[in-house]
C-alpha positions in Angstrom: 19.9 -15.0 0.7 16.5 -14.9 -0.8 13.5 -16.2 -1.1 10.6 -17.5 -3.1 7.2 -15.4 -2.0 4.2 -15.2 -3.6 2.4 -11.5 -4.8 -1.1 -10.5 -5.5 -1.8 -7.9 -8.0 -4.8 -5.5 -7.9 -6.9 -7.5 -10.0 -6.6 -10.0 -7.4 -4.3 -12.1 -9.6 -1.8 -14.3 -7.9 2.1 -14.6 -8.8 5.2 -15.5 -7.8 8.4 -13.1 -7.1 11.9 -13.6 -5.5 13.0 -11.5 -2.5 16.2 -11.1 -1.0 16.6 -8.7 2.6 20.1 -7.5 3.7 21.5 -8.7 6.8 20.8 -5.4 8.7 18.7 -2.8 8.8 17.5 -1.9 4.9 18.5 1.5 3.4 15.4 0.8 1.6 14.1 -1.1 -1.3 14.7 -1.7 -4.9 12.2 -3.4 -7.4 13.8 -5.6 -10.2 12.2 -6.3 -13.4 13.3 -9.2 -15.4 14.5 -10.1 -19.0 12.2 -12.0 -21.2 14.3 -14.9 -19.6 12.1 -14.9 -16.5 13.0 -14.5 -13.2 16.2 -16.9 -13.3 19.6 -17.4 -12.0 21.1 -13.9 -13.3 17.9 -12.0 -12.0 18.0 -13.5 -8.6 21.4 -12.5 -8.3 21.1 -9.0 -9.0 18.6 -9.3 -6.3 21.5 -11.1 -3.9 23.7 -8.8 -4.9 21.2 -5.4 -4.1 20.8 -7.2 -0.4 24.9 -6.8 0.0 24.1 -3.4 -1.0 21.6 -2.8 1.6 18.3 -3.1 0.0 15.7 -5.1 0.3 15.3 -6.6 -3.4 11.9 -8.0 -5.0 11.5 -9.3 -8.1 8.1 -9.9 -9.4 7.4 -12.8 -12.5 5.5 -10.4 -14.8 5.4 -13.3 -17.2 3.3 -15.6 -14.6 0.2 -14.8 -16.4 1.1 -16.1 -19.4 3.3 -19.6 -18.5 3.8 -19.5 -14.2 7.6 -19.9 -13.2 9.1 -19.1 -16.5 13.1 -19.0 -16.4 15.3 -19.0 -19.2 19.1 -19.4 -20.4 20.7 -17.7 -22.9 21.1 -20.2 -25.6 19.7 -19.6 -29.1 16.9 -21.4 -28.9 16.1 -20.4 -25.6 16.2 -16.8 -26.8 13.7 -17.5 -29.3 11.4 -19.0 -27.1 11.5 -16.4 -24.7 10.8 -13.5 -27.6 7.8 -15.1 -27.9 6.6 -13.5 -24.7 6.9 -10.2 -25.7 5.7 -10.5 -29.3 2.3 -8.5 -28.1 3.4 -7.8 -24.5 0.5 -6.9 -22.4 1.7 -3.6 -20.8 -1.1 -3.2 -18.5 -0.6 -6.3 -16.7 2.9 -6.0 -16.4 2.2 -2.7 -14.6 -0.3 -3.9 -12.1 2.3 -6.7 -11.3 4.9 -3.8 -10.8 2.5 -2.2 -8.8 2.0 -4.8 -6.3 5.8 -5.5 -6.2 6.2 -1.9 -5.3 3.2 -2.1 -2.8 5.0 -5.3 -1.0 8.1 -3.3 0.0 6.5 -0.2 0.8 6.8 -0.3 4.8 10.9 -0.8 4.4 11.2 3.0 3.1 12.2 4.5 0.0 11.6 2.4 -3.4 13.5 2.7 -6.4 13.0 0.4 -9.6 15.7 -1.3 -11.6 15.3 -3.4 -14.6 17.0 -5.0 -18.1 15.8 -5.5 -21.3 12.0 -5.7 -21.1 12.4 -4.4 -17.4 14.6 -1.4 -18.7 11.0 -0.4 -20.3 9.0 -1.3 -17.9 10.6 0.6 -15.2 10.6 3.8 -17.4 6.9 3.2 -17.4 6.6 2.4 -14.1 8.2 5.7 -13.6 6.0 7.7 -15.5 2.8 6.1 -14.5 3.3 4.0 -11.2 2.8 5.5 -7.5 5.1 4.7 -4.7 8.7 5.1 -6.3 11.5 7.4 -5.4 13.9 6.9 -8.7 14.2 4.4 -11.4 17.1 3.0 -13.4 16.7 1.1 -17.1 18.8 -1.1 -18.8 18.9 -1.3 -22.5 15.2 -0.9 -22.4 14.0 -1.5 -26.1 10.8 0.0 -25.6 12.0 3.4 -23.4 11.7 5.0 -26.9 8.1 4.3 -27.8 7.1 5.9 -24.4 9.6 8.9 -24.2 6.7 11.7 -24.7 5.5 10.4 -21.0 7.6 12.5 -18.3 8.8 10.6 -15.4 7.5 11.6 -11.9 10.8 10.2 -10.6 14.3 10.7 -11.3 15.5 8.3 -13.5 18.7 7.2 -15.1 19.0 5.0 -18.2 22.0 2.8 -19.7 22.5 1.8 -23.7 24.9 -0.2 -25.3 26.5 1.6 -28.5 26.1 -1.4 -30.0 23.5 -2.6 -29.5 21.7 -4.5 -32.4 18.1 -4.1 -31.2 18.3 -0.4 -30.4 19.6 2.4 -32.7 21.6 5.1 -31.7 19.4 7.5 -33.2 16.1 6.3 -30.9 18.5 6.8 -28.0 19.5 10.5 -29.5 15.5 10.5 -29.5 14.9 9.4 -25.7 17.6 12.3 -25.0 16.0 15.0 -26.8 12.6 14.4 -25.6 13.8 13.7 -22.0 16.3 16.2 -21.0 16.0 15.2 -17.5 16.8 12.0 -17.6 20.5 10.8 -17.1 21.2 8.6 -20.5 24.5 6.8 -20.4 25.9 5.1 -23.5 28.4 2.2 -22.8 30.8 2.4 -26.1 31.3 -0.6 -27.5 28.8 -3.0 -25.4 25.9 -4.6 -26.6 22.2 -5.8 -25.7 22.8 -6.9 -22.2 26.0 -6.6 -21.3 25.6 -6.4 -17.6 24.3 -10.0 -17.6 27.5 -11.7 -16.8 25.5 -15.1 -18.2 25.2 -13.6 -21.9 27.5 -14.1 -24.3 27.2 -10.0 -24.6 28.3 -9.5 -21.6 31.0 -6.5 -21.0 33.0 -6.3 -17.8 34.2 -3.3 -18.6 30.7 -1.3 -18.9 29.0 -3.3 -16.1 32.1 -2.1 -13.4 30.6 1.2 -14.5 26.9 0.9 -14.9 27.1 -0.7 -11.7 28.5 1.6 -9.5 26.8 4.5 -10.9 23.2 2.8 -10.7 24.0 2.3 -7.0 24.8 5.8 -6.3 21.8 7.0 -8.0 20.0 4.9 -5.6 22.2 6.3 -2.6 21.5 9.8 -3.5 17.2 9.2 -4.3 16.9 6.3 -1.7 16.9 8.5 1.4 15.0 7.6 4.4 
C-alpha cells in the first residue's frame, strides 16, 4: 500500500519516510512517529492501517541523521542497540524532521500526529511547538512528563500502560495535573509497547480499546 519517499527538512537535510495513501479521497493526513526501532515493519503497518481508515499516513525516519534507514526488531539485543539512539536525543533535529513531514502532507487537508514510545513524546512536543497540526496522540511517551509545563496548541490525547516499567503512574498523574486539557488514558495491566502486536508486551485487550479511541479522536478533530 505504501512507498518509500524522501523529505527535506528546513536545514536542507534529506531523509527517508514511508507514505501510505488511501484508496479513495483522503479524510486528512496523519504523521506517524516511530518508536526507537525506526520506521520498521510495525510502523509501516500502522501507516497502512491509517490509510485503510482513510488518511494519508507518513512516517519520517527521524534517526536518519544518525544511521540512515535504521530498522530494528524486538529481541533483547536489538532493544539494547536501539536504546543507544535515545541516550542523548537531539530534540531540535527530530522536530525539524517532524515539521518536514507535516508540511509534506499539508496539501491533503487537516493533519494529525500519532507517535509511539519515543514517538509518543515527540508527538506531544510537536503539539506544543510545531505548526500545521490539528490533533496529536501519544502512546507511552516516557519523556512527556519532562515537557508537561508546555501547553499543546491542538487537542491532545495520551495513552499509558498501568504496568509500564519505564513510565511511573506518578509521572502520568503529574501530566494529568499539569495538563488537565489533555485526554489521558491508563490501560489496566498493560505494559510499555502494548499497542505493538510484534512485541512480547502486546496487550490485545488494551490495544483494541486504544485504537478505536484514537480513530474517534482523529475523526472529531481532523475535519476538512
